[in-house]
C-alpha positions as CSV (number, residue, x, y, z in Angstrom):
1,M,-3.3,46.6,-1.0
2,S,-2.0,43.1,-0.4
3,D,-4.6,40.0,-0.5
4,E,-4.1,39.5,3.2
5,E,-5.2,43.4,3.9
6,I,-8.0,43.2,1.6
7,N,-9.4,40.0,3.2
8,I,-8.9,41.7,6.6
9,K,-11.0,44.8,5.7
10,I,-13.7,42.9,4.1
11,A,-14.0,40.6,7.1
12,E,-14.2,43.3,9.4
13,A,-16.6,45.3,7.3
14,C,-18.9,42.1,7.7
15,G,-18.8,42.1,11.5
16,W,-15.9,40.0,12.2
17,R,-13.4,41.0,14.7
18,D,-10.0,39.7,15.4
19,T,-10.0,38.0,18.7
20,R,-6.4,37.0,19.5
21,L,-6.9,35.8,22.9
22,V,-3.8,33.9,22.2
23,D,-1.1,34.7,19.7
24,H,-2.4,32.5,16.6
25,A,-0.2,34.4,14.2
26,S,2.7,32.3,15.3
27,Y,0.7,29.1,14.0
28,G,0.0,31.1,10.6
29,Y,-3.3,32.2,11.1
30,R,-5.6,35.0,12.8
31,L,-8.7,34.0,14.6
32,Y,-11.9,35.9,13.9
33,R,-15.3,35.8,15.7
34,R,-18.5,37.4,14.8
35,Q,-20.8,38.3,17.5
36,L,-24.4,38.7,17.7
37,N,-24.2,40.6,20.7
38,D,-21.7,41.1,23.9
39,R,-22.5,37.4,24.9
40,S,-23.0,34.9,22.3
41,V,-20.5,34.2,19.8
42,K,-22.1,33.1,16.4
43,H,-19.1,31.9,14.4
44,E,-15.4,31.5,14.7
45,Y,-13.0,30.9,11.8
46,R,-9.4,31.0,10.8
47,L,-8.8,34.1,8.5
48,G,-7.9,32.3,5.2
49,N,-10.3,29.2,5.6
50,Q,-13.6,31.2,5.2
51,F,-12.2,34.5,4.4
52,D,-10.2,34.3,1.1
53,Y,-12.4,37.3,-0.5
54,C,-9.6,37.8,-3.1
55,E,-9.7,34.1,-4.3
56,C,-13.4,32.9,-3.7
57,L,-16.4,34.2,-5.5
58,N,-18.5,32.3,-3.2
59,A,-16.9,34.2,-0.2
60,M,-17.2,37.5,-2.0
61,H,-21.3,36.6,-2.6
62,K,-21.5,36.4,1.1
63,A,-19.6,39.6,1.6
64,E,-21.9,41.3,-0.7
65,K,-24.9,40.4,1.3
66,V,-23.9,43.1,3.8
67,L,-24.6,46.0,1.4
68,T,-27.3,48.3,1.4
69,Q,-29.5,48.8,-1.6
70,D,-27.7,52.3,-2.3
71,Q,-24.2,50.3,-2.1
72,R,-25.5,47.8,-4.4
73,G,-26.0,50.2,-7.1
74,Q,-22.4,51.9,-6.3
75,I,-20.6,48.6,-6.3
76,V,-21.8,48.1,-9.8
77,D,-20.6,51.2,-11.0
78,E,-17.1,50.7,-9.3
79,L,-16.8,47.1,-10.6
80,C,-17.5,48.2,-14.2
81,E,-14.9,51.1,-13.7
82,I,-12.3,48.3,-12.2
83,V,-12.9,45.7,-15.1
84,L,-12.5,48.3,-18.0
85,R,-9.4,49.9,-16.5
86,E,-7.8,46.6,-16.3
87,K,-8.9,45.7,-19.7
88,N,-7.3,49.0,-20.9
89,T,-10.4,49.7,-23.1
90,E,-12.9,52.5,-23.6
91,S,-16.1,50.8,-24.2
92,G,-19.9,51.5,-24.0
93,P,-21.8,51.1,-20.8
94,M,-23.4,47.8,-22.0
95,T,-19.8,46.3,-22.5
96,A,-18.8,47.3,-19.1
97,I,-21.7,45.7,-17.5
98,I,-21.3,42.7,-19.3
99,A,-17.5,42.6,-18.2
100,A,-18.6,43.0,-14.9
101,F,-20.5,39.8,-14.8
102,F,-17.1,37.8,-15.6
103,A,-15.2,39.9,-12.8
104,T,-12.6,37.9,-10.9
105,A,-12.8,37.6,-6.7
106,R,-10.0,40.1,-6.6
107,Q,-12.0,42.7,-8.7
108,R,-15.0,42.3,-6.7
109,A,-13.0,42.6,-3.5
110,E,-11.6,46.1,-4.5
111,A,-15.0,47.2,-5.7
112,F,-16.5,46.2,-2.4
113,L,-13.8,48.1,-0.5
114,R,-14.1,51.2,-2.6
115,T,-17.9,51.3,-2.2
116,M,-17.4,50.8,1.8
117,G,-14.8,53.7,1.5
118,K,-12.0,51.3,3.0
119,W,-9.9,51.0,0.0
120,E,-6.4,52.3,0.3
121,E,-4.4,53.1,-2.6
122,A,-0.9,51.8,-2.8
123,K,1.9,53.9,-1.6
């Protein structure tokens, strides 16, 4: 998946919806809103400002707050797998957990989407 696809899927998993009332794509961004209910808009951001999940650990930290307790356990497993796969090493579980502490934002974004069942393999 491209970084933009990942960023969009994570934003949507966190409750943000693309609300292009005007074609903002021609200006180089997509407008996203998060609604508390049908009437009130809580936040409004341009995708890329606030939603750079592939590059920003702070953005991923905010995204991970939507996970349930069970999903938090699952994301750790996913993250350990991703980190070890990218290192091309066969290591013990303790090494995998330690490596996960130093995971990049991109690795955390992939683990998040895998946990949510929204990851799409490259075709």
